[in-house]
C-alpha positions as a printed Julia matrix, in Angstrom:
182×3 Matrix{Float64}:
 -30.28  -50.19  -18.95
 -31.66  -51.83  -22.03
 -33.17  -50.43  -25.09
 -35.41  -51.45  -27.88
 -33.45  -53.0   -31.06
 -35.53  -51.85  -34.03
 -38.79  -51.55  -35.32
 -41.02  -48.22  -34.62
 -39.53  -48.11  -30.83
 -35.57  -48.26  -31.91
 -33.8   -46.82  -29.47
 -36.27  -46.46  -26.46
 -34.35  -46.75  -23.25
 -35.95  -49.58  -21.24
 -36.1   -50.08  -17.06
 -34.74  -52.63  -15.83
 -35.98  -54.5   -12.51
 -32.46  -54.68  -10.29
 -34.01  -58.1    -9.33
 -34.19  -59.28  -13.16
 -31.2   -60.31  -15.25
 -32.45  -59.34  -18.64
 -31.51  -60.9   -22.28
 -28.52  -59.3   -23.31
 -29.15  -56.73  -26.53
 -26.75  -59.54  -28.3
 -29.08  -62.89  -27.84
 -31.76  -59.77  -28.91
 -30.64  -59.27  -31.92
 -30.01  -62.72  -32.54
 -33.19  -64.23  -32.06
 -34.79  -61.48  -33.79
 -32.74  -61.69  -36.72
 -33.63  -65.26  -36.92
 -37.49  -65.08  -36.74
 -37.83  -61.3   -37.85
 -39.82  -63.03  -40.92
 -42.35  -64.38  -38.04
 -43.3   -61.48  -36.11
 -45.12  -59.17  -38.06
 -48.89  -59.75  -37.06
 -48.38  -62.31  -34.45
 -49.83  -62.52  -31.24
 -46.78  -62.94  -28.51
 -46.39  -64.61  -25.0
 -43.48  -63.0   -22.85
 -43.22  -65.64  -19.64
 -40.78  -64.49  -16.67
 -40.92  -61.43  -18.73
 -38.27  -59.19  -16.11
 -38.38  -56.12  -17.96
 -40.85  -56.97  -20.87
 -37.88  -56.3   -23.23
 -38.42  -59.38  -25.28
 -42.51  -58.17  -25.69
 -41.53  -54.66  -26.56
 -39.09  -55.69  -28.67
 -41.66  -58.13  -30.72
 -44.08  -54.89  -30.66
 -41.76  -52.33  -31.83
 -41.4   -54.63  -34.9
 -44.63  -55.46  -35.54
 -46.46  -58.07  -33.23
 -50.22  -57.6   -32.97
 -50.43  -58.21  -29.55
 -48.53  -59.22  -26.39
 -49.43  -61.02  -23.08
 -46.42  -60.35  -20.47
 -46.51  -62.27  -17.51
 -44.09  -61.51  -14.55
 -44.5   -61.75  -10.6
 -42.76  -59.98   -9.4
 -44.03  -56.2    -8.34
 -40.66  -54.76   -9.14
 -40.86  -55.64  -12.67
 -44.17  -55.19  -12.91
 -43.64  -51.68  -12.57
 -41.1   -51.41  -14.89
 -43.13  -53.05  -17.39
 -45.83  -50.66  -17.03
 -43.87  -48.0   -17.56
 -41.8   -49.15  -20.4
 -45.38  -49.99  -21.83
 -46.24  -46.46  -21.55
 -43.0   -44.94  -22.7
 -43.73  -46.89  -26.12
 -47.37  -46.05  -26.21
 -47.97  -50.13  -26.31
 -50.44  -50.06  -23.09
 -53.41  -51.05  -25.52
 -51.37  -53.76  -27.35
 -50.01  -55.5   -24.1
 -52.12  -57.5   -21.31
 -49.86  -57.62  -18.0
 -50.3   -60.41  -15.82
 -49.32  -60.6   -12.52
 -48.8   -64.39  -11.99
 -46.31  -67.2   -11.46
 -45.66  -68.57  -14.93
 -45.88  -71.87  -13.6
 -49.53  -71.54  -12.62
 -50.19  -69.31  -15.6
 -49.56  -71.96  -18.2
 -51.33  -74.84  -15.77
 -54.76  -73.14  -17.07
 -55.51  -73.81  -20.46
 -56.02  -69.94  -22.05
 -55.69  -68.78  -25.91
 -52.42  -69.9   -27.58
 -50.08  -67.87  -29.08
 -47.64  -67.34  -32.53
 -44.75  -66.8   -29.8
 -43.84  -67.23  -26.52
 -40.55  -66.21  -25.3
 -39.78  -69.33  -21.92
 -36.9   -67.5   -19.93
 -37.17  -68.84  -16.43
 -34.72  -67.71  -14.1
 -31.67  -70.0   -14.0
 -30.95  -70.96  -10.77
 -34.44  -73.24  -11.35
 -33.54  -76.64  -11.53
 -33.74  -78.68  -15.06
 -37.07  -80.64  -14.41
 -39.01  -77.46  -13.69
 -37.67  -76.09  -16.79
 -38.55  -78.9   -18.69
 -42.06  -78.98  -16.96
 -42.64  -75.51  -17.87
 -41.6   -76.0   -21.54
 -44.34  -79.05  -21.58
 -46.86  -76.52  -20.38
 -45.7   -73.77  -22.57
 -46.22  -76.2   -26.11
 -49.82  -76.72  -24.98
 -50.06  -72.65  -25.68
 -48.46  -72.55  -28.75
 -50.16  -72.5   -31.93
 -49.43  -75.27  -34.4
 -47.29  -73.2   -36.66
 -45.39  -71.17  -33.71
 -41.95  -71.03  -32.49
 -41.32  -70.86  -28.93
 -38.02  -69.6   -28.08
 -36.58  -70.97  -24.93
 -33.26  -70.01  -22.87
 -31.35  -71.53  -19.91
 -27.8   -72.25  -18.97
 -25.67  -73.7   -21.66
 -24.2   -76.27  -19.18
 -27.73  -78.11  -18.9
 -29.11  -81.02  -20.76
 -32.91  -79.86  -21.5
 -34.57  -82.7   -23.42
 -38.05  -83.01  -24.47
 -40.15  -86.23  -26.05
 -40.57  -85.52  -29.67
 -44.51  -86.33  -29.11
 -44.55  -82.62  -27.66
 -42.27  -80.74  -29.66
 -38.86  -80.56  -31.39
 -36.0   -78.41  -30.81
 -34.75  -77.04  -34.16
 -32.55  -74.59  -33.51
 -30.2   -74.35  -30.28
 -27.34  -71.45  -30.44
 -25.01  -71.08  -27.46
 -24.59  -67.64  -26.16
 -21.73  -67.51  -23.31
 -23.46  -68.83  -20.31
 -26.92  -68.81  -22.29
 -28.52  -71.48  -24.47
 -31.05  -70.56  -26.75
 -33.59  -72.99  -28.34
 -35.87  -72.8   -30.99
 -39.12  -75.26  -30.09
 -41.83  -76.03  -32.48
 -44.91  -78.18  -32.09
 -44.93  -81.82  -32.66
 -47.03  -82.51  -35.37
 -49.61  -85.18  -34.88
 -49.46  -88.3   -37.69
């Protein structure tokens, strides 16, 4: 079981589907310590959401709205239950979709995007997801990308700029912004 770390719903326990490997409290705390100044009033996109853990944490800390994308039926049930527990159903749209297919169709843009694909996905597919996700990021937005620490993820400077990375055991988290056009 995981929990909300801070904010309005601090301490609330969240259900986790059996199929999910959720972001740990340690990593989530570290991420939110780094972005805490940017969460208030923003729109968040949580891809490969699992339990909705990241989006719910962001909403608890003052994010305005979240779009939660997940394809697994069990995970979708957990996400809806977790949103109910925190009385956040009106602030979150839960989308049953494959993240890649969701990103292929132009939609709204977001201030913060969490991209946490399952680790077994090939590196090339992760880079493709990253490139597509950057197209949904607002110009001053931040994309948070978690992937295995042993993988070498590179993107073209014209697509995005990795501004910070940090390793957490077998995971690495990269903070990515959109490339500014000259």
